[in-house]
N, C-alpha and C positions, 0 to 999 in steps of 0.2 A: 446752439444748444440752450443757452441761457434764456433766449426768448421763448423757446418751447416750454421750458420749465415754468417760467413766469406766467405764461398763458394758462397752464394747467393748474397753477396754484391759486388763481383768483377765485376759484369756486368755493373756497373755504377760508375763513379767517381764524379758525381755531388752530393756532400754531404757537410754538415757543417764541417768546419775545426775550431776546438776550440784550443785556446792556454791558458793553465792554468795560464800563467803569466799575461795575459792582464787584465786590469781593465775595468769595465763596468760603471764607474762613469759618463762618458760622454754620456751614452745612454739616449735617450729621454724616460722618463717614462710616458708621456702623448701622446700616438700615435694618438689618435683621436681628440686632441685639436686643434682648429683653431688658425692660427697665423696672426698677423698684418703684414702690408706691410713692416714696418721697420724691424720686426724680420725675415722676409723672406730674406731680402737683406743681413743682417749680418750673413753670413754663417760661420761655423767652418772651419778654414783653417788648413788642415792636411799637414804636411811637407813631407810625403812620397807619395804624390799624383803623378800619372803618367799623365803628361799633355796631355789632349785630347786623352786619351787612357783608355782601360778597366783595372781596377785594378787587375783583375784575369788573363787575357790572354795577355794584351798589345795591343789588336786590336784597330783600330781607326775608325770603321764604325758602324752606328746604335747604338749609345751609349745611355744609360739611365742615366740622371744626378740626383744626390741626391739633394733634396731641402734644406737640412740643413747643408751640407758640400760640399767640392769640389771634392768628389769622383764620378767616373762614371763607369758603368758596362754594359756588354752585358746582355740582359735579360736571355739568356740561360746559362750564367756563374754564375748566382746567385744560392744560395742554400737556399730553393728549387728553381729550375728554374722558371722564371716568364713567364706565358703564356699570349697570346693575349686574350682580348684587354688589352693593357698596360695602367696603371693608369696615370692620368694627373699629380698628385703630388705623389712623391715617395721618401722614405728614405732608405738609404743603410743599410746593416747589422751592420755597426759600430755604426749607430745612433739608431737602434731599434733591440731588441733581436729577433732572428728567432724563439725562443721557443714559441712565441704567435701563431705560425702556426702548433703546434703539434695537430695531429688528435687523437692519442692514444699512450699510453705507453705499450710496449709489454713484456719487460723483464728487469731484473736488475742483474748485476754481478760486482764482483771485477775484474777489467781488468788492464793490465799493460799499462803505458803511460810514456813518456819521462819526467824525473824530471828536474827542473831548477837547476842552478848551486848551489844554497844554499842548496836545498834538497839533491842533489847528493853528496856534500861534507859531509853532515851530516849523510846520510845513507850509504855512500860508494858505491853507485850504481847509474847508470844513469837511471834505471827503477824504477818506483814506482807504486804500485797497488792502484787504486782509484775506488770508487763506480761510476758506469756508468749505464745509462738507455738506453735501446733500444727503439727508438721512430719511429712512422710512421707520416709522414708529411701530412698536408692537401693538397689535390689536386695531390698527388703523390702516386704511387703504392708501394707495398711492396719491389720492387726492390731497392728503394731509402731510406730504413730505415737505420738509423745510430745510433751509440753509442754516447751519450752525457754525459759528466762528471756531477756528482751531484753538483759540484761547480757552474756550469752555471745555474742550476735550482735555487740555493739559491740566486744568484744575481737577477734573474728575478721575484722572488716571490712578491717583493714590487710593481713592475709595473703591474704584471699580477696575481692577487689573485686567479683566476680560475685555474691557473697552479698548485698551491699548492693543490687545491681540486682534480685535476686529479692524482697527485702523491699519495695523501692519499687514494683515491679510489683504485688505483693500488696496494698499499701495503696491503690494506684489502683483496683484491681479492687474492693476492699471499699467504697471511697468511691462508686464508680459504682453499687453495689448498695444503697446506703442508701435510695434513693428507690423501690426495687422493693417491690411488695406481697408477693411470694413470700418465704416464710421460708427463710433460707439454712441449708443443712445441710452441714456440713463433711465428714462421713463418712456416706454412706448405709449403712443396715444391710445392704443386699445386698452391699456391697463387702467385708464381713467374714463372709459366709455362703458356705460351700463349695458350689460347683456341681458340679464333677467332680474326680476325682483321676486324674492322667495317668500317673504313674510313682512308683516307690518305690526308695529306696536306703538302705543301712545296716541295722543290726539293733539290737534292744534299745532302750535309751534314745537311741541315736544314729539311730534310724529316722526317715527323712524322706519326705514325699510332695510331689510337684509338684502344686500346687493351682491350679485355675481357679476364680475367684470369680464369683458371679452379677453380671450386668449389666456385667461387665468383659470386654474382649477377651482372646484367648489370649496376646497379647504382654505381658500383665500377670499371667502365671502366676509363682508363686514357690515355692521349696522351703520347707516348713514342718515342724518337728518334730511328731511324732505327739501329743505332750503339748499342743501349741498348738491342735490341732483335735480334741481328744478328745471334744468335745461333738457332733461330727458322725459318730457311729458308723454311721449308715445309709449315708453316702457311702463310708466306709471298707469296710464289708461289701460294698457294691456293687462296689467296685474289686476286692476279692478274688474275687468271683463271676466277674467278667469275665476276670480273670487265670486262673482255674481252667478256663475254657472251652478255653483253648489247650492246657493239659495233657491234657484229656480228648480233644481232637480231634487231638492230635499224631500219632496212629497212623492216622488216616483223614483224608480230604480234607474241608475245610470246605464248599466249594461245588463242585458237579459241573461239569466242563468243558462248555461249550455245544456241542451237536451233535457229540459225540465218541464217545458210547457208544450201544449199541442201546436202553438204557433211556430215553435222552433222546428218541429218535426215536419211541418208542411213546407213545400218548396215556395220560396218567395217569388213574387212576380218580377219578371225580368223587364227592365226598361232600358232600351237601347238608345245611345247617344248618336244622333245624326251629325252633330258638329261638336267642336271643342266646347266643353262645359264652361259656363260663365264663372263658376267658382274657382277656376284655375287662373291665377293672376300673372303667371310667368310668361304667357304667350299662347299660341294656338298649337294644338297637336298636329303632327303629320297624319295623313290618312291611315298609314299602317299603325301608328301609335294609337289612334282612335279605335282601330280594329282590335288592338291588344287590350285597350280599356274595356271594350264590350265583351271580349273573350273572358276577361277576369270577372266581370260582373255577371255574365251568364253562368260561369262556373260557381260563383257565389250563390246564385239563385237556385242552382241544382245541387248545392252542397257537394261539389266535386273538387277535390284537391288537385292542383295543377302545377305544371312547370312552364315558366315563360323562358324559352330557350333561344331568344333572338341572338343573332351574332353581335359581338362586342361593337359598341358604337351606335346602336340603334335606339338607345334610350330606355333600357329596361327599368332604370331607376325612376325616370319621369312617369312611365306608365304605371308603375307601382304606386307612386305618390298620388297620381290622378285617381287610381282605384280607391285608395284609403280616403282621399278627400271626398269621393262620392259617397262612401259609407258614412263619413262625418256629417254630410248633409242630411243623412237619414237618422242622425243621432245614434250611430252605432260606434262604440269604442269600449275598451281600449284595444290597441293593436301593438304587436311586438315585431320589431325589425332587428334581425341578427345579421351582422356584417363584419368583415375584417376591420380591425382597429384602424388601419390606415385609411379606410374609406368612410368612416363614420362622420368625419367633418364635412365631407362632400355631401353625404345624405342630409345633414343638418342644413347646409346651404341651399340645397335643392328644395327642401321643405319650406324654408323661409322665402324662396323665390316663387314657388308654384302654389303653396297652400299656407300662407302666413296666418290664416285664421285658426289653424290647429295648434294645440299646445304640445310641442315636441320636446322631450327630455332625453338628453344623452347620458346614459348610465355607464360611466367609465371613471377611472381615476384610482387613487389610493384608498386605503381603508377609511380614513377620516373623511375624504371627499364623498365616498359612497354613503357613509353614514349621514352626512348632511343632506344628500339627495333623498335618502329614504325618509328623513324626518320632515323635509319641507316640500319636496317635489312630487312624491308618489301619491300621498293621500291628503285630503282635507282633514282639519281637526275633528275629533269625534264629539259632536254636539248631542247630548242626551235628549231624547224625546220626553214629552210630558207623560206619555202612557207608561204604566207599570205592569210588570208581570203579575199575573193573578196569584200565583203561589208564593213567590218570594217577596213581592212588593218592591223589587229593585227597578231603577230607571232603565229603560230599554234604549240602547245606543244603536247607531247605524253600523252595519257591517263594513268591513274594509272595502269590499267590492262596490258598495254604494258610495264610498267616499273617495274613489279614484279621481285624482286631480288631472292627470295627463290624458292626452288622446293617443299619442304614439310614444313608445319607449324605444330608443335606439341603444343597442348594446352590442358588445363583441362576443366572440365565441368563448373567450376566457371567462367573462362575467357570467355566462350561462352556467358554467360548471362551478365557479367560485361562489356565487351568491344565489344558488338555486333555492335555498331556504327562504329567501325574500321574494323571489320572482315566481317560483313555481305555484304558490297558492293562488295567484291571480288567474282569473278565468279570462283568457284572451279571446277576442272576437276573431282576429286574423293574425297569423304568424307568417312573416315573410323572411326567408333565409337567403341572403345574398351569397353568391358563389356556392350554390347548393351542391355542386359536385363533391364538396368535402364530406358529404354524407354517404358516399359510395361504400364506405367500410362500416358494416353493421357493428363491428366490435369496437369502434372508436368511442371515446367518452362523450364526444359531442352528440353522436347519434343516439346513444342511450339516454343522455340528459334531455334532449329535445323531445324524445318520444314520451317522456313523463310529463311534459308541459301540457296543460289543458287548453286546447284551442279549437274553435268551431271550424275554422278554415285555414288551410295551409297552402302557401305558394313558395315554390323554389325558383330562384333566378340563377341561370347558368348559361354561358355561351357555348359550353361543350358538354351536352348531356351524355354523349357517348364518346368516351375517350379511348378505352382499350378493348372492352368486350361487353357483351349483353348483360353479364352478371352485374356490372356496376350500374347499368341503367335499371335493372330490376331492383337493386337496393334503393335507388331513389324513389321508384314507384312503391316499393314496400313501405318506405317512410311515409308516403302520402296516404296510401290506402292498403293497410295490412290485410284487410278482408279480401280484396280482389286480387292482390299480389301477395299471397301468403307463403307459398312454397317455392324456394329457389330450384329444388330438384325437378318439380313438375314443369317449371318454366324452361329449364334446360332441356328436358325431354321433348317438350312441345316445339322448341325452336332449335333443335340440335343441328339442323342443316339449313341455316339462314340463307344459303345461296339460292334455294328454290324460290321461285317467284310467288308461289302459293303461300309459303310461310312469311315472306316479306309483306304481302298484302294483309295477311291475318294479323301480323304484328302492328302494322300501321293502323288497322281498324281498332285494335285494342288500346293503342296509345292516343288516338285522335282526341278523345274527350279530355285527356289529361295533359296534352303537350301542344304548345304553339311555337313553331320554329320558322323564322324568316332570316334571310341573308341580304346583305347590302345590294348585291347585283339584281335582286328581284324586286326590292321595294324602293330603292333610291335611284329610280331611272332617270331623274333629272340631272344627276351628276354627269359631267362630261367624261368620255373615255380616258383612261389613264395613259399618259404619254411619258416615255422614258427619255431623259436627256442626260447624256454622258459628257461630263466635263473632265478633260484630262489635265492633270497638274504635274509639273515637273518636280522632281526631288531637289532639295537644297544640296549644297556641296557637302555638308556634314552628313546628311542622310545617304547620299551616294557613297560616301566613304564607308559608313557602317553597313550599307547594303552589300557592297563588295566584300566586306569582311565576313559577313554571314555566309555568303555563297562560297567563298574560298576557305572558310573555317580558319580565318586569321585571328587566333586568340590573342595575339600580341597587342592588337589595337583595342579589343573589347575588354581586356583585363589589365590595361596599363596602370590603373590605380590600385591594383592588388585585390580587387573584389572577387566575388565568386564567379567561377566560369559559367558561361551561358550554355544551356542545353540546346543541342541542335537536333534533337529527336524530331521535332516538328518545325522544319525550316520555314514552311509557308506561314505558319502562325507567327513566327518571329519577324518575318518580313512584313506581315500585316501590321504588327505593333509598331515596327519602325516607321511605316508610312504614316501612322497616326502621330507619333512623336518619338524621337530617339530615346528620351528618358524613360520610356516604357520598357526598354531593354535593361536587364539586370547588369549592374556594374558600369553603366554609362554615365549616370547622373553624378556630378561632382559632390563630394562630401562636404567641402568647405562652403559655408554660407555665402561669403563674399564672392568666391569663384562661381558658385551656383547662380547668384544674381546676375553677374556679368555675362556668364555663358548663356543663361536663359534669354536675356535681352538680345544678345547677338544671334542666337538661334531663331528667335521669333522674327527678327528682321530678315534673316535669310529665307524663312518660310514665306513671309509676306512678299518678298521681292519676286518670288516665283509666281 
């Protein structure tokens, strides 16, 4: 663990430097207390002060002066670095303990440190092991976590009582994890790996990037100096490419308005792909997936909303990504993908694999995280043009639609309802709804919300377009094309006897332009036929004992610990659970932890012996 933390820490040198010999008696223990004018004038005079220079680096420009002593620092030289806006009144680290800025305590170890002369002569060594805490600082990422000796915490307890509470909570947390089999990792490597860069400020050595880290939400984004993330050149270059798109498209509209020009009303020319497109970097499409891509592109050219209803496992996600990537090659965006929250991460990974050239934003998280996404990820800054309105004389700015920054927005059903005020005004080129069968109820909130979103093209993905009856299928078609599928009553009358071959063929003809359905047995012919191999396993001695008890209704064995009696209404289900593991039966698992551990080991050995 120590080696991992040390490797992660070498990316930054802005960290607290603690001297175990220093005394903290002069530290101000009342950081929030106001001072009189006389107290402000009578500053502490420190003899080692660097006149008109930074105490850390010796520089003499843009200094920040301590209000209680004669020290001065550069904001960036402080630990943790002080970000803009700078405070009017400020005290240096010598006057106030930085431990008040601890966000969380991550780990605790006995670590070597340099001993003072007295300890070195007593121990006969220049190194001494002391207890240290690994801490994360407020307003700083996990790159800047540092080890702090316990001695510094003891000094700060009196001034900051909450600090002691944090330490106690951490110790309770660690003690509860001692019995866990999982290895504790204080800082996951993903937390120090750049996922995306959201914004940039400053120039030269002062240049900073707002960084989103992998596996962390947007509300844990932090500003980092370019030197701290210099090893992530790919992400820096990707940020520059995204920013350059706005400059290139500033003279023309990014996405065309929906149904406002004659070119939109005309059918687009359909171009069929004979082989897997070169812009897909994840591999080659299967023939049936290429057929699905051409089906989606043909429907796009004819302005026909469709359902991709392939059986689960045939790659509906990849076909959809290939379709959106083909539109991206034609400079058509933005697009909206609505999917269950549990599948959004998979969508993001597939986009990164098959179409990394697209700027894909996942819009989920808490209120603060979504606010950061709206501020930095959805739109480019509004740059006012030089032209003025004739009447008012005001500067004319770009519309939000012209400043859209992303190509694809991934979001969940909940966000569609919760943040419709932010997402609904956007004019979407293509809307893809995963697990589209959730729209079978026209009275649902999701159905009514998505109907209000403005989109030129709609695609539903579902492996089960017809679950219970034709009414549900009609509601899916009504969502896609309310003009063609307008009345449920007329649809029911027309297909009231679906058993007749004539009505079935008429329904197929009506659905053919809107639905593509394939199953594995028809398209994956290269798969070998399924073989069934049955392996019979004997029950262990304990399982046989409980098995007999269930069949003979012997409650004396099952309730010997005084637990609740087991229900024998469904004997077969109880026998099935027993075959999986005896502890799945109610009242069998020992309550005592020690007995449970011994019995579990014994039982596992019995099972494996069989």
